[in-house]
Structure formats: C-alpha cells, structure tokens
N, C-alpha and C positions, 0 to 999 in steps of 0.2 A: 434525565428527564422526569416529571413527575409521575407518580403510581398509576392513577388513570390512565395516562398515554402512553405509560406503559402496558398496561392491561390490555388498549386496543391494538397496538403493535400486534401484543402474541395472538390475540384472536386472528385476527389479518393472516397473520403466520398460517395458522390451524385451516383457516378458512380463507384463501386466497381469493377464490370462486366468487363472481357476482351472486346472491342468494335472494329468492324471492322472502319477502318479510311475512309476519306474521299475517298482517291484515292482509296482504295478496293471496296469501293459501286461503284465508277464512274466504273469500270474495271466490277465488278460484271452487272451494266445495262447500257451498252452501246447505244450509239446513235440507233435508229433504221434504216435497210438500206429499204428505201421505195422512189418510184417513187417520182420526184420534184413535191411538190403543193401537196402531199397526205396529208391528216391529221390524226391526232390521238385524237381521243374524248373519253369520260367516261361517263356511269352512275354510280352515286356513291350514291346511300340511304341509309339512315341510318335506322338500322334495329327496327325502333320505335312505328311500329304499321303496318297498313293495307297501301299498293301501292294507292298514291294520284293520280288521273287522271294528276293532272298539271307534276309528275314525269316522267308518261309514256311517257308527250307530251315533255318536255324536252331529255328523254331518244331516242325518236324515231327522234325527230330533228340532236341529235349525231349520230344517227346511221347513219341516211343518208348524214351525213356531213363527216362522214368517209367512208363510200364504197362506194358513186358515187365519191371520190377523189383517190381511190384504197388505202386506208390507213385502218388504225385499228381502231378497237370501243373494248372497253372494258368495266367489270363491276367489281366496287371496292365498300367494304363495308366499310363506315365509323361509326367504331361502338365505338369509345373511350368514347362515353358518356354511361357507364355504367348502370347509373341511371334509363336511360330512353328508356335501350333496352327491347324489348318485345318478348319471347320466340316464335320462330318460325318464326317470320317475315321476318327472310333471307330466308327462304323456299317460303313462301309465295311471296316474290319478285321475285326470282328467274322463280317460277311458273307464273306470270303474265306476265314477262317479254316473258319469252318461248312461253306463249299460243299466244302474239300478235307478235310473231317473230320478237322482239327488241333482238338478241342473239348478246352475245360480243364473239370476236375473242380469248379474254382474261378474266380469271376471271372463277366464280365458274359458273360449266354447271348447267342442269335439275337434274343431279344425284349428286349434290353436292362437285364434284370432280374439283380442279383447273387446268384448262390450261393458258397455255401462260409462260414466261422466263422472266418475269419480275414481278411476285409475291414475296412473298405472298400480296393475293388482298383485305386482311382482315386488317384493321388497327391496329385491337388490338394484331396483331400477327406480327409487323413490330415494336414493341417496342427499340428494339437493334438499327435498323435502326434510328429511330428518336431520339434516346441517341448518339449516334454519333454526330447530328448536333446539339443537345443542348450542348453538352459537347463541340463542337469547338465554338458555339457562348459566353460559359462562360469563356474560356481560350483566347477569342479575347477582353473578355469586353464589350460585344454587349449582355451581360443577365447577368442576376443574380439571387440571391437567395430571395427569401420575406419571411417573417416569419407573416406577418400580419397574426391576427386572424378574425373569422367571426364578432365579436365584433367590432374590428378594424375597419373593413371598412363601418359596420353598423356607426358607431359614423363619419367616415369622410365622409359619404353621407350626414349624416346630416346635418354637419357644412358646404360643399358645399350650401346644399339648404338653410342654414339660409343666408349665404352670397351671394346667389341667383349667383353662379357661373358656369360655364360646370361640370358637375358630371364626374367621371373618376378615375383612378391612374396616373397621370401625375405632372411633375414641381413639387411643391412644396408638394402635395400631394403624391408623389412618396415617402415615408419615408424609405424604403427600400434602394433606388438606390443607395445613396454611403454613404451606412455603411462600415465600415472600415472590411477586413480582421478578426480581433481580434471581431469585434462583431458578425460577422456571426458566425466563428469557436466555439463561446459561445453558440450561441442559437441551434448549429447541436449537442454541448455536453450535452446539457439540451433536446435533443431528442424533441424540439417543430416542428409540423408541419412545412413544408414548399412549394411553388412551386417555378416556376422558369420562371421569367419575363424577356421577350423582353426589351433590352434598345431602347426605339425610339429616334430618331435624328431628328424626324421633327419638324416644326414649324407651329403652329394651324393657326396661320394669314397669313399665308402664301396659295398659290394655287398651285397646281399640275393640269393638262393636261390630260387626260387621254383620247383614242380612243377607243369606245366601239363600238363592230361588228351589234351591233344593234342599241344602240344609237347614235352613231356618237362621236362627241368632247364632252368633258364632265367637266366644272372645279368644284375640288372636293378640300376641307383641306387637307393640309399633314397633317401625322399620328403622334402625339404627346404621344399617350397612351402605356404607359409599360403594353403590354396585357399578360395574362398569355400563356408559352407557353407548359408549361410541370406543371400536374397538382398533388397534392400530392399524389396521387395513382403510378405518375411513367407513366402514360398514357398523350399525349402531346392532347391539344385543336385542334380546327379543324383548326385554321388559322395557325399551324406549320405543324401539320399532311399534310393538303393538298397539300402545298407547297411543302415539300420534296417529296411525292407521286407524284404530278404531273412532277416535274424536272426526278427525277428517271424512272419514266414511260415513260416520253418523250411527256408528252401530250401538243399536239399543238394548241387545241382550246378549251376552256372551256364555254358550255352553261350553265346558272344556272338562279334560281329566282332575279329580282332586287331587292329582301331585301338584298342581299352581295353587292349592289353596293357601299352603305356606307364605308364596308370594305375595297375595293379596292386599296385604298390608302395602306391600313396598309399590305395586301397582295405583291402589287409591293415592299413596303419597304422591306418585306423578301427576295424576290426572288433579290432585288438587293443588302442586306448585305450579304446574302450568294455567292453572285456573279452569280448567273443563269440567263438565259433567260425567263423570265415570260411568259406564254400561252397568247394568243388571250382570252378574255375576250368579253362574248356576255349574257348580262343581260335581262332576261324574262319578261314582266308584268304576273301577277298570270292571271288564266283564270278564270273569273268571269260569273256571271249572273244576268239576271234583278230581281229585286224584287219591284213590282209594279213599279213606275218611276227614281228607284234608281238605280244603279251598286253595286254589289259587289263581295267581291271574293268568291268562292267555299267554303261551311265549313262543315269540319270533320263532325261537332254534327247535322248540319240542312239539308245537300244536300245528299241522297244514292249516285247521281252520282260522287260524289268528289272520292269516292271507286272504284279502278279500278275492285274489286271484282263484283260488281253489274252491270256490261257489262258481265263479263263471267256467273254469274248466271242468268243473263236475258234470256242468249243467244243469245247474237249480234255476228254475226261473226266476226272473227278478222279484216277482211279487213273491216267490215263499221268502225268501229273503228278506224282505221288506217288510211282509207283514210277521215276520217271527221277530224282527230287531223292534216293531213296534209292541208287540206282546211283551217284550223283556220292559220295554219302555213301561208300559202301563198293562197289567195282566187284565184290568179289564176288557181289551180290545177283544180278547177270546169269545166273552160275552156279546159283545158285540157284534161280529161276526156271523155269530150263529144265529143273532136276529136278524142279522142282513148280511144274508148269503150272499145278494148281486149287488150288492153297492160296492162302489171305488173304496179301497184302506183308506182315500184321501179326504172321505166323509167324517171321517171316525177323528173326535175332537182333542186331541195329543194334551195331556195336561204334565206341565213341569210338576206338580205339589204332587202327583202319584208315582213317580219315578222314585227308585230303591233309594236310600239318603245313607245309608251307611255299609252294609255289605257288600251292595254292589251284584248285578244281574248275574246269572248262573246259567253258562251256556250249555247246551243238552240237545245235540245232535238228533238224539230220536224224537225229540219234541219238532226241530226244524223237520225233519221227516215226515213226522204224522203232518204238520200245518201243509208242507209241499204237496203231501198227497191230494188235500182239501182243493189247493188250488188247482193243481193241473183237473183234478175232475170237474172243475167249470169251464175248463177251455170246451170249446168247437172242435169239430175231428180237423178242419181248417186248421184251428189254432195251434194244435196239435203239431199237426204236419208241418206247417210252415216254420216250426220252434225250432223243430226237434230236426228239418233239413238244414236251417242255419247252423245248428251247433254239428252235426254230422260234416258238413263241407270243411269247417276248421278241425274236428278231432274223429271222424270216421271215413275216410276216402275212399274207402271199399265200400260203404253203404252206400254214400251220398249220393253217385251217379245213378242206382239203383230206383232209390226214392223218385228221384229228378225225374227218370226217365217213365217212374210209375205212379206218376199224381193221384190219379182217382181212385186206383188198388190200394192205394198207401193209404189214401184219406179212408176208405170203407174200413180198411183193417182197425184204424185207430176209432171207427164209427161203433166196434162192438160195443155191447153195454155202457156206451156214452151217453151222457146228457139225459138220463132216465129217471130223475129226481133222484131220492134218497139212495135209490142202489145203484147209481151210478158208478162206472169202476173207480175205485182209488188203490190201481197197482203201479203208478208212474209215480215214482218220487224225484226223479232228475232224467235230465238227457241221457247220459251216459248208461244208464241202467236199459233204458229200451233196445238199443241193437239186435242184442241176447235174446229179447223175446217176443221181435220179430222177425227174425231172421230167415225161421222156418216157414214163412210165408212165401220167400222166394227162390226158386228153383237155383237159382245162382249161388244161393248160402246154407242152403237145406242139406242139413248132415243126417245121417242117420244111420244106426247102429244095431242090427236085427237083434245083438245079446241082450239091449236094452229093454224089449218086447218079453221074451223068452226068460227073462230075470224079473219081471214083474207078475207073470202069471203062472203060479207054481202049481194050478190045480187044472190046468190045459193042456191037452197034448199039443204038439206043432201041427198034426193030424185035424182036430179040431179047431184050432184057430185059422187054420186055412179053409174048414168049411164054413165057420162063422164070417170069415172075410167076405167068401164067393158068396154066401146067401145075402149078406149085406148090399154087395154090389149087383147083385139081380133083382134086387127091390129097390135101388136105391132112386129115387125122381128129386130132382134139383126144385122142381117148381110143389112138392109139401110141404105144408105147412109146419109149423115145429111139433104139433099136436101127431100129426100123424107119421112123419118123419121118426118121432121117439116111439109112438105105436109099435113102426116097424122093428124098431130096435129092442123093444121088450120081447116081440113075440121071437125072435131069435133067442133072445137071453132063457124065456121058459122051454124052448124046444130042445135047449144043452143045456138046462138043469140049472140054469142062475134063477135067483128071485127076481122077481117083478119091480121090485124095490126096497129101499134100505133096512124100511121099518119091516116089512116082511121077512128079510133074510135076521134080521135081531133076533124077530121073535123064535124063529128056530134055526139056528145056523148050521145045525150039522143035516137039515134036509136041503142043502143048498150047495154048490161048489162056489158060490158068490151070490153078489148081488148084480144088479144090469149094469151098474157103475163100472165095473169090471170088465163087462163086454163092448163097454164104452170107451175104455181104458186102451181097448187091443186097436180101437181105431183111432185114437187119440194119437198114441205113441207114434202109429204108422204115417201119419197125416204130420204129424208136427216135431217127431224125436223129443216130447216130453210127457213126462204122466200129468202134469196140471197145467190148465190153460185154460182161457176165460170161454165161455158157451162155446160146446162143439158145435152145434147146429149152427151157430151165426158163423163159425170159422168156415166151414165147408159152404156157407152160401157167400161168402167173399173170395174161397177158392174157385168156387166153380166148378162144375162138375167134369171137366177136362182135368184137371189138376187133382181133385180129389180121385177117381178112379184108376187114374196113372200111378199112383202114389199105395191106395190098397192093393192093387195088383201088383 
C-alpha cells in the first residue's frame, strides 16, 4: 500500500466517525454581526472545585470590556481534564457568577440551560468539533500519533536531566515525530495507547515579539515543543481546545492569568497553523496578599478569601465585592466613585491599560470593608431589610422569621440615621455582622446583664441610678422632639451632679461626676444591653413607648 493510502487508513482508524468539515463548521459558526470595536470576551472556568476570587476578577474585567463596547460576553466550561473535575463545580461557578451579576450573554444560565448560537459551551460536548481540526492537522502532516508510554516519558526526562538539557518533547527527543506510516500502523494494530501531538516548526533559539494588552511588547522564544493536542481518551488538551473554541466563538479578547504567558508562542503558533486570526491576549498577574513583609499569591489552602463562596457566606453585598475588584483593576475607580456617588458601577469606563502589569493587585480585606460600608450606606432601609432577610434565611434561622414577622418595625430600625447625606450611617460592612447589632430591638432575642450597667458607672450608686431612671420615666413623652427629649436628659443630669455637655465636663472634670453622656449611657444599656449604639433618641422612637418603659422599669 502506498504511503498516502496508508496515511488515510491510519486517520480513518483514529477517526472512524463521520465528522463535519472545517468549511461546514465555519458556516455553522459565522463571524458575529457586531458594531465596530465591539469585543467578544469570555470567562472559561475549569470545574475543579470552588471558584477562586482571581477567576471572578478576570470574569468581571472580561464582562466589562465586552459590555461597555456593545459586545458579547459568554461563559464556557473547559472540562477536558476529567481526572480533576469535581462534581457540582459547574453549578457552583454559575451560581457564583450570577450572585455577583457577572452574567454571560451566552452559555449556561443559572437554571443550567444553554443560550446562544455558538455552543455547545462545554468543551467535553464539543469532541467532534475538535476531531475535525485534529484530523485536518494529521492530513496536512502538522500533527502525528505518539505511542510513548508513561515509562518512556519518565526515562526521557531522566536522560534530559542527566545531560542538563531543556526538558520536553522536541527535536531529537520527539521519538515518534518521524516514524513511518508502517510503524504507526503496526502500533495501531497492536492496540497500543496513543495521543496526537502537534508538529511544532519553531526554533527555541529564535524570539518572537508579542504585544500583550497589559504587559505591552515582550520577546519570547519560539515554540518547538510537540505538545499533546489530543489525549488518549479522545479529548483535546486546553491548548488546542481553547484555540478552536475562541476561533469558532469569534472571541476577540482573552483575559487570563499570567501563568499562561509562557504558552503564548505555542498558542499563536496553533492559530497560525490553522490559518486563523488569534484574539488579543491580556495576561494578568495573580491577586496577592501581604504575609509579614512579603507578597504572595492568595492560596486556596491558607486564605478563606480566595474562595468566592466566603464573601457570599459572610454576606458582603455583591456590589461591595464587585466595586472592590474594579478598584483593584483600575485604581482611579475610587476617585470616580467619589465624584459619582449615585451612579451604577457599570458607568465607569474600565481600562486594560490601567491594570497593574507586573506585581499584581494586592488584596486588602480592610479596604474591602471600607468600600462595603460606603456601598451599604447608599442603600434605602427597604433594600437593607430585603437583602438582610434573604441572607438571614440561609444563615440565621433563629432571626429570619422574627424579621419576616416584623417587616415595618425592622425597616424602621434600618432607617435610623440612614440616607441623610454625608452623615449617613456607615456601620454595616456585611450581613453577618448585622444580627448581633439589632437583636436588642426584639424582645425574643434581647439579653441584658445588670452587672454591665454597674460595671460601666463607677461614680453612681445603685440608688442614684434608680432615681435617675424613675425621673426619666416620669418625664418621658414619646411625642417630644429630639431637642425637648435631650433637654429633659440634661435637666436630670444637672440635678444629679453631671455636666450638661462634654465640653463643660472637660473644662472642669473634678466638679462633676461625669457628663450628660454618662446619664444617657444608663438608658442606652438598659434599652439595648450595649454601651454604644446609633442615636439613642431614634432607637427609643423606633422601640415605642411601651417597650422603652418596660425595659427601663
């Protein structure tokens, strides 16, 4: 049999199924009709566990680049590495993205259904598509079958180590690269396991210049590695799969971690070999954190904040995390937010050029907390109530039904010192902190230890405390304005030897038992069990006369 015929027979043995031709696939996935300059981007997680905050960061940047250019953002699952796949990871990724409003125009939705005309959007369901192009590369002599065993490859690496040469499957080490069709056919007949390798034409000693959208121009060695493009299970490796998918899905911009930068010459080589235009690449340094005086990558094992689920469980509002990540990407977002306090973060023009290009963004939980306080301060009382109840249903089963049973009362609680301009309350960082701060409003969850009061008031006898309380009860009128209410408190304070203001007390501290704030603290602790709270007058107004008098008496 002639070599050409034998080669056809080998390829038909590898791919016995009827495959679509490259031209048919081009027709099925035509160029998108979008405005000029519109970007097509994607987030492409591997379902190997929880979603890392770094992946959410890249997804947010990709989503913003697409949507602010009137383009398309889609979700694709890269699940060709079945050994590492963790059950439930796809659903977890979809839920995480949905929670933070990073929603694809195409791909799987939060119901698990696919939308869009360029699918399937899960790589393991695109096997036949990849086979079309692997077959094409085999036919053109740009790929070949390799029957090396794991033992063969281990011995190869050991020899490379002994000779102190660069590791990998290339040049003289690519033992199956130039095998004859007869040798390949013989191995197939023996039913030996094989992979398909890309036949690289690069020279490692030569450099190519790449233009990264973040890193700028870089020189990297050409690729000469004959990497695996189809594994023994028939699924492609990431290298081939992402090239095929990004071409057919018409991706214009790829944002990914800088650990892939060294693979860029290979990826550009694959696009060139397949006669396709490569997307623009932007490689982002990983999010880091300080450990002592050194920086390190956020660790899945060490750092709970590496897991996107941590922020959901803690009850950070989605806007807080998103705005924090945008601030990590573009530090000028903070100034923009200050000038545009009421605008949606989507109005901010995110820029790749302003991303940190080398050291990487530094995660700071305190910075996140400060941003979150500002975010919550912009919410209306109804928004705070609705969001907190939603969180409490999942995380605080004791408090949730109480809140649902008392919606108007709870909203009034959240209205205290809220939405009053620059002085609006900024005491809520995340929903997990709220329960302990408001439980004293509800008789079912209010706890008070009398020793807390006596321990806080060293200069006042129990008898005098009782007298102060009784005088306040006798004078209390829930219809009093705040000024009238406070005037009564000051009258009681003066009568019992307390200064009527902090400034007066500071001028002559030995002349008084304390200030009017110390008298107010008596009522504050009896009503709330806490020495510090929001505005005491407002708390009493919300609690109502019956609850106030019951607790004071």
